[in-house]
C-alpha positions in Angstrom: 75.6 36.1 115.4 78.6 38.2 113.6 77.0 40.1 110.2 80.6 39.6 108.4 80.8 37.7 105.6 83.0 34.6 105.5 84.4 32.7 103.1 83.4 29.1 103.6 86.4 26.7 103.2 84.4 23.8 101.1 87.1 21.3 102.9 86.5 22.7 106.2 83.1 20.9 107.8 80.6 23.2 108.5 78.5 22.9 112.3 76.0 20.7 111.7 72.8 22.4 112.8 70.1 19.9 114.5 67.9 18.8 112.2 64.6 16.7 113.0 64.4 13.0 111.6 61.7 14.2 108.6 64.0 16.8 107.5 67.2 14.6 107.1 65.4 12.3 105.3 64.2 14.8 102.9 68.2 15.9 102.3 68.9 12.6 101.4 69.8 12.1 97.4 70.3 9.4 96.1 73.7 8.2 94.2 73.6 7.9 90.6 73.6 4.9 88.7 77.2 3.7 87.2 76.4 4.3 83.5 80.0 2.1 82.8 78.3 -0.7 84.7 74.8 -1.0 83.0 74.8 -3.7 80.4 73.9 -3.2 77.0 71.5 -5.2 74.9 73.0 -7.8 72.8 73.0 -7.9 68.9 72.5 -11.2 66.7 74.5 -10.6 63.7 72.1 -12.5 61.6 68.8 -10.5 61.8 70.2 -7.6 59.4 71.0 -9.5 56.9 67.5 -11.5 56.7 65.7 -8.0 56.4 67.7 -7.2 53.5 66.6 -10.2 52.0 63.1 -9.7 52.6 63.3 -6.5 51.2 65.3 -7.5 47.6 62.4 -10.7 47.3 59.7 -7.8 47.7 62.0 -5.7 44.8 62.0 -8.3 42.8 58.4 -9.2 43.4 57.4 -5.7 42.7 59.7 -5.2 39.6 57.8 -8.5 38.3 54.2 -7.8 38.6 55.2 -4.4 36.9 56.5 -6.0 34.2 53.3 -8.4 34.1 51.2 -6.0 33.9 53.2 -3.9 31.2 52.7 -7.3 29.0 49.7 -7.4 29.5 48.6 -3.9 28.6 50.5 -4.1 25.9 49.0 -7.5 24.9 45.3 -6.4 25.8 46.3 -2.9 23.4 47.4 -5.4 20.8 44.3 -7.2 20.8 42.3 -4.4 21.2 43.4 -2.2 17.8 43.6 -5.9 15.8 40.0 -5.5 16.9 39.7 -1.7 15.7 41.0 -2.9 12.9 38.4 -5.5 11.6 35.5 -4.0 9.7 32.2 -4.2 11.2 29.4 -4.2 9.0 25.4 -4.0 8.8 23.9 -7.0 6.9 20.5 -7.9 5.6 18.6 -10.9 4.3 17.2 -11.0 0.7 13.5 -10.8 1.3 12.2 -13.8 -0.9 9.9 -13.3 -4.2 10.0 -10.0 -5.7 8.1 -6.4 -6.4 7.3 -7.9 -9.7 5.4 -10.5 -8.2 3.0 -7.6 -7.6 1.8 -6.4 -10.6 0.5 -2.9 -10.1 -1.1 -0.8 -13.2 -3.4 2.0 -13.6 -7.1 0.9 -14.2 -10.3 3.1 -15.4 -13.6 2.6 -13.4 -16.7 2.7 -15.0 -20.5 2.0 -13.8 -21.4 -1.4 -14.7 -24.6 -0.8 -16.5 -24.3 3.4 -17.5 -26.3 4.9 -20.3 -27.7 8.6 -21.1 -31.3 9.4 -21.5 -32.6 10.9 -24.7 -36.1 11.9 -25.6 -38.0 10.0 -28.4 -40.2 12.4 -28.7 -40.5 16.5 -29.7 -41.7 18.5 -27.2 -41.6 20.7 -24.4 -40.4 19.7 -20.6 -43.0 20.3 -18.3 -41.2 19.0 -15.2 -38.2 16.9 -13.7 -38.3 15.2 -10.3 -35.0 14.2 -9.7 -31.6 16.3 -9.8 -27.9 14.8 -9.5 -26.9 12.1 -7.0 -30.6 10.8 -6.7 -30.9 7.0 -6.3 -33.9 6.2 -8.4 -35.5 2.8 -9.0 -36.4 1.1 -12.2 -39.5 2.5 -13.6 -39.7 5.6 -11.7 -40.7 9.0 -13.5 -37.8 11.0 -13.6 -39.3 14.1 -16.0 -42.8 14.6 -18.1 -42.7 16.4 -21.7 -45.8 18.2 -23.4 -46.4 17.1 -26.9 -49.1 18.6 -27.9 -47.9 17.8 -31.9 -48.3 14.2 -31.0 -51.6 14.3 -29.1 -53.5 16.1 -32.1 -51.8 13.2 -34.8 -53.3 10.4 -32.0 -56.6 12.3 -32.0 -56.6 12.2 -36.0 -55.0 8.6 -36.4 -57.9 7.3 -33.6 -60.3 9.1 -36.0 -58.9 7.6 -39.1 -59.2 4.2 -37.5 -62.8 4.8 -36.6 -63.6 5.7 -40.1 -61.7 2.2 -41.4 -63.6 -0.1 -39.4 -66.9 1.4 -40.8 -65.5 1.0 -43.9 -64.4 -2.5 -43.0 -67.9 -3.1 -41.4 -69.8 -2.0 -44.8 -67.5 -3.7 -47.2 -67.9 -6.8 -45.4 -71.7 -6.7 -45.1 -72.0 -6.0 -49.1 -69.4 -8.7 -49.6 -71.8 -11.6 -47.9 -75.1 -9.9 -49.7 -72.8 -10.5 -52.7 -72.2 -14.0 -51.7 -75.7 -14.7 -51.3 -77.0 -13.5 -55.0 -73.9 -15.3 -56.4 -75.7 -18.1 -54.7 -79.1 -17.6 -56.7 -76.7 -17.1 -59.7 -78.3 -13.2 -59.4 -74.7 -12.2 -59.6 -71.7 -13.2 -61.5 -68.3 -14.8 -59.9 -66.3 -11.6 -60.7 -68.9 -9.4 -58.9 -69.0 -11.5 -56.0 -65.0 -11.9 -55.9 -64.7 -8.0 -56.4 -66.9 -7.7 -53.2 -64.6 -10.0 -50.8 -61.8 -8.2 -52.4 -62.9 -4.7 -51.0 -63.8 -6.3 -47.6 -60.7 -7.8 -47.1 -58.6 -4.5 -48.0 -60.8 -2.5 -45.7 -60.0 -4.9 -43.2 -56.4 -4.0 -44.1 -56.9 -0.5 -43.7 -58.1 -1.1 -40.3 -55.0 -3.0 -39.3 -52.5 -0.1 -40.7 -54.5 2.2 -39.0 -55.0 0.5 -35.5 -50.7 0.3 -35.9 -50.3 3.9 -36.5 -52.9 4.9 -33.6 -50.3 2.0 -31.4 -47.2 4.2 -32.9 -48.7 7.3 -32.0 -49.8 6.3 -28.4 -46.4 5.0 -27.9 -44.9 7.9 -29.0 -46.9 9.7 -26.6 -45.8 7.5 -23.8 -42.1 8.8 -24.5 -44.1 12.0 -22.6 -43.0 10.4 -19.5 -39.1 9.9 -18.8 -38.6 6.5 -17.4 -35.8 5.4 -15.1 -34.5 2.3 -17.2 -32.5 0.3 -14.7 -31.7 1.1 -10.7 -28.5 3.1 -10.3 -27.5 7.1 -10.0 -27.9 10.0 -11.7 -24.6 11.6 -12.5 -25.9 14.4 -14.9 -29.3 16.8 -15.6 -29.0 18.5 -18.8 -32.1 20.2 -19.1 -34.8 22.2 -17.2 -38.2 23.3 -17.3 -39.0 24.7 -20.8 -36.5 23.3 -22.8 -37.1 22.6 -26.2 -36.8 18.5 -26.5 -35.5 17.5 -29.6 -36.3 13.4 -30.4 -33.6 10.8 -30.7 -29.8 11.2 -30.1 -28.6 11.3 -33.7 -29.6 14.7 -34.2 -26.6 17.2 -35.4 -27.2 18.2 -31.4 -29.2 15.9 -29.6 -30.2 17.1 -25.7 -29.0 14.1 -23.3 -31.8 14.8 -20.5 -30.1 12.4 -17.6 -27.1 10.5 -17.2 -28.0 7.0 -15.4 -25.3 4.9 -14.1 -25.3 1.8 -11.7 -22.8 1.7 -9.5 -23.6 -1.3 -7.2 -21.0 -3.0 -9.1 -18.0 -1.9 -10.8 -16.1 -2.6 -14.1 -12.5 -1.7 -14.0 -10.5 -1.8 -17.4 -6.8 -2.7 -17.1 -4.1 -2.6 -20.1 -2.2 -5.5 -19.1 1.7 -5.6 -21.2 2.3 -8.5 -23.2 5.3 -10.0 -21.2 2.4 -10.3 -18.3 -0.5 -11.3 -20.3 -0.3 -15.2 -19.9 -0.1 -14.7 -16.1 -3.8 -13.4 -15.9 -6.6 -15.8 -15.9 -10.2 -15.3 -15.4 -11.3 -15.9 -11.9 -8.2 -14.7 -10.4 -8.1 -12.0 -7.6 -6.6 -8.8 -7.7 -6.6 -5.6 -5.2 -7.7 -1.9 -5.9 -5.9 0.9 -4.6 -6.1 4.5 -4.8 -3.9 7.3 -4.5 -6.8 9.0 -2.1 -7.2 7.1 0.4 -3.8 4.3 0.2 -4.7 2.7 3.2 -8.1 0.9 1.6 -7.3 -2.8 -0.3 -10.6 -3.1 -2.2 -10.9 -6.5 -3.6 -12.0 -7.8 -7.1 -12.1 -10.5 -9.1 -10.8 -11.2 -12.7 -14.6 -12.0 -14.9 -12.9 -12.0 -18.5 -10.2 -10.7 -21.1 -10.0 -9.8 -24.8 -7.7 -13.3 -25.6 -6.1 -10.9 -27.6 -3.1 -8.1 -27.7 -4.0 -4.8 -28.9 -2.0 -3.8 -32.1 -0.8 -0.4 -31.1 -0.6 -0.7 -27.1 0.8 -4.6 -26.8 -1.4 -5.4 -24.1 -4.0 -7.4 -23.4 -7.5 -5.5 -22.0 -8.9 -7.0 -18.5 -11.9 -6.7 -16.9 -11.9 -6.7 -12.9 -15.8 -6.5 -11.4 -15.5 -4.9 -7.9 -18.7 -4.8 -5.4 -19.4 -1.3 -4.3 -22.3 -2.2 -2.7 -20.8 0.5 0.0 -20.2 2.8 -2.7 -16.3 3.2 -1.5 -15.2 3.5 -5.5 -17.4 5.9 -8.1 -17.4 5.9 -12.0 -14.5 7.5 -13.6 -12.2 7.3 -10.8 -8.4 6.5 -11.1 -7.0 3.2 -9.3 -4.3 1.1 -9.3 -5.0 -2.5 -10.1 -2.8 -4.9 -8.0 -2.4 -8.5 -9.7 -0.7 -11.4 -7.9 1.7 -12.8 -10.2 3.3 -16.4 -9.2 6.6 -16.2 -7.9 9.6 -16.8 -10.5 11.5 -19.3 -9.1 14.4 -18.4 -6.2 14.0 -14.9 -7.1 15.0 -12.4 -4.1 14.7 -8.8 -3.4 17.5 -6.6 -1.9 18.2 -2.9 -1.1 19.9 -1.1 -4.1 22.9 -0.1 -1.5 24.4 -3.5 -1.3 25.6 -3.6 -5.1 29.2 -3.6 -5.9 30.1 -2.4 -9.2 33.6 -3.8 -10.5 35.3 -4.6 -13.3 34.5 -8.1 -13.5 30.8 -7.8 -13.1 28.2 -6.8 -10.5 29.0 -8.2 -6.9 27.7 -8.3 -3.5 29.1 -8.7 -0.2 28.3 -12.1 1.5 29.4 -13.2 5.2 30.1 -16.4 5.5 31.2 -17.4 9.4 33.4 -13.8 10.0 34.6 -13.5 6.2 33.5 -11.6 3.3 32.5 -13.5 0.1 31.9 -11.3 -3.0 29.1 -13.0 -4.9 27.8 -12.8 -8.7 24.8 -11.5 -8.6 22.2 -11.2 -11.9 19.7 -8.2 -11.5 16.0 -8.5 -12.9 13.7 -5.8 -12.0 15.2 -2.3 -10.7 12.5 -1.0 -8.5 14.5 2.1 -7.6 15.6 1.6 -4.2 15.5 -2.2 -4.5 16.7 -4.7 -7.1 15.1 -7.9 -8.2 17.8 -10.6 -7.9 17.4 -13.8 -10.3 20.4 -15.9 -9.2 23.5 -15.8 -6.9 21.7 -15.3 -3.8 19.1 -17.2 -1.3 17.3 -16.0 1.1 19.4 -16.9 4.2 22.7 -15.3 3.0 23.9 -12.3 4.7 24.5 -9.0 2.6 26.5 -6.5 3.6 24.8 -2.9 3.2 26.7 0.1 2.0 30.2 -1.9 1.3 33.1 0.0 1.0 34.5 0.1 -2.7 38.1 -1.4 -0.9 36.2 -4.1 0.9 38.2 -7.5 -0.6 37.3 -11.3 -0.7 38.0 -13.0 2.4 38.2 -9.9 4.9 37.5 -10.5 8.2 34.1 -8.5 9.0 32.2 -8.5 12.4 28.6 -8.7 11.7 25.7 -6.4 12.8 22.1 -7.6 11.9 20.2 -4.9 10.0 16.2 -4.4 9.4 15.2 -5.9 6.6 14.4 -4.0 3.6 14.8 -6.5 0.7 11.2 -5.5 -0.2 9.3 -2.1 0.5 
């Protein structure tokens, strides 16, 4: 085979080499399809217009929905703005009655029976048996006094009584003898009468001497200081060896003991004249103390002076209290609460509901959802609350802390507050 490179003529057929059937099949190249003869898809001229219409409708719906949402938001904002412009108020209902219906006045507590105990005789204190705070019974011995002078006077008086009795006995015998002689006409009538007169005088002297003995015996019995009633000793002003002066009328009396009965107490109250007609015997009252304000002690009005004091213009009223449990002490300072009858349609309001206007005192009353400025009349001023005597009922809704610009007929939202009419 020649190695010379020869230019192959493309037009010149090449000598075919011998090929196997397998290789011949592999060398066969399929013919290319003629692009000019491929059929293109057929276009529908109405389909594009439908798509455009659908898109337009969707756009219109979107625009309409957006306008609707905007309008709805504007209406909601307008409604919220209008609602926010409406004033929200707290209201309270007036409390029926008044604090003036419960009249509270200071009272003086005194023992039902109270007395100082003095000596009735002179002497020296020998011994005392009870000290302050002791409960004693009637008749118990409190102290003993030594009275040597009274003892000697009693002995002298007893001896004098015996002498008088002997003289009276002799005068009686003499009178009887003269009567016997008179019957025999041995003596004159004058002499018999004189003997009888002497006998009567002697009997009178015996009676006088006997009375003196009883007086001294009574004075001697005062050596023993006895409790006159059941009670508590509130004072002891003596001690063993003290010189005791008789009686309580001396310039410097010596009060040995002070005894008070506290099972039942009297409370005296000065009621102002304006309330005097509402106080009646037999009515109930309640006592309180600052030291124990939660404790309520019942009492009863038992009597009153039925006269107004000229200097204080008050009625003196006595309230009796059962103190068997020892809750109160004599001399304590208490407050007595009298339950007076309610005065008509009186109600009580907090002080922060009042409006001071040029036309007069007003309060804001909510009726429906509108404000009505109602004129009211104030009775008593209790500081944090006031008594309203006219213009309101307990069913009204009154605005708390009203604004100075609150106008009649204004629309409000109501928020109920706890009742604070009476405190």
